[in-house]
C-alpha positions, 0 to 999 in steps of 0.5 A, a space after each residue: 524490480 526497482 521503481 524510481 518514481 521521479 523517473 516514472 514522472 519524467 517519462 510518463 507525465 500525462 499518464 500518472 497521478 502523484 499522491 500527496 506527500 504524506 506517506 513514509 516507507 516502513 517496509 523491507 523493500 525501498 520500492 515496489 509496484 503492481 496492480 491495485 487491489 483495494 480495501 476500504 475499512 475504518 479501524 478494522 483490519 479484518 478485510 486486510 487480513 483476508 486479502 494478505 492470505 491470498 496470492 499477491 504476486 504482481 499486486 499491491 494492496 491499497 488500504 483506505 483506513 480513512 486516515 485514522 491515527 487511532 490504531 494500526 491496520 497492519 502489523 508484523 504478522 499480516 506483513 509476514 503473511 503478505 510477503 509469504 504470499 507474494 504481495 509486492 507491497 501495501 499502501 495504508 492510508 492509516 497506521 501500521 505497527 511492529 515497525 522494526 519487524 516490518 522493516 525486516 520483511 520482504 515487502 514494500 509498506 507505505 503508511 501515514 504513521 506508526 501506532 502501537 494499538 491494534 485495530 478492531 476485528 468486526 469483519 467490516 470493510 469493502 473490497 474491490 471498490 475505488 478509494 480516494 485519498 491524498 488527491 488520487 483515486 485508486 481503482 482496482 486493476 490500475 497500477 501503483 508505484 512507490 519508493 522513498 520519493 513518493 507514490 504514483 498511480 497509473 491506469 496502465 502498467 509502466 516500464 522504467 525508462 532506460 
């Protein structure tokens, strides 16, 4: 499904929130959308790894990495695992790495930047909690849509206007 966030903004101005424009598109899909699944972690992608190993059909993983620019929370192996398990996309409030491979992966990926250093693996992080960054709260079970124009969040699923 192709999502166009300006069209969603025009069609549903009272139903959506727009994420502050800090993200870049790194994935093989130019647009993506789905039901929100959240991970809150800081410089530790253990919980991200656990989630991408699960069925992600119709879902978008939203990772609140605290905006850290000191290491990557997603790389090629986790992106490929997410694509294999049907995830629509991943939004990372932090960094990713292996950007050339991620760009060839059938997965939407938006992040703040790229960073070559991997994260720690200490098994810490929270799952399924509301996370807030860039002016928007992402609640598990709500919906997120992203393309090269930006990222929007809605409490309910949205249809692209005709």
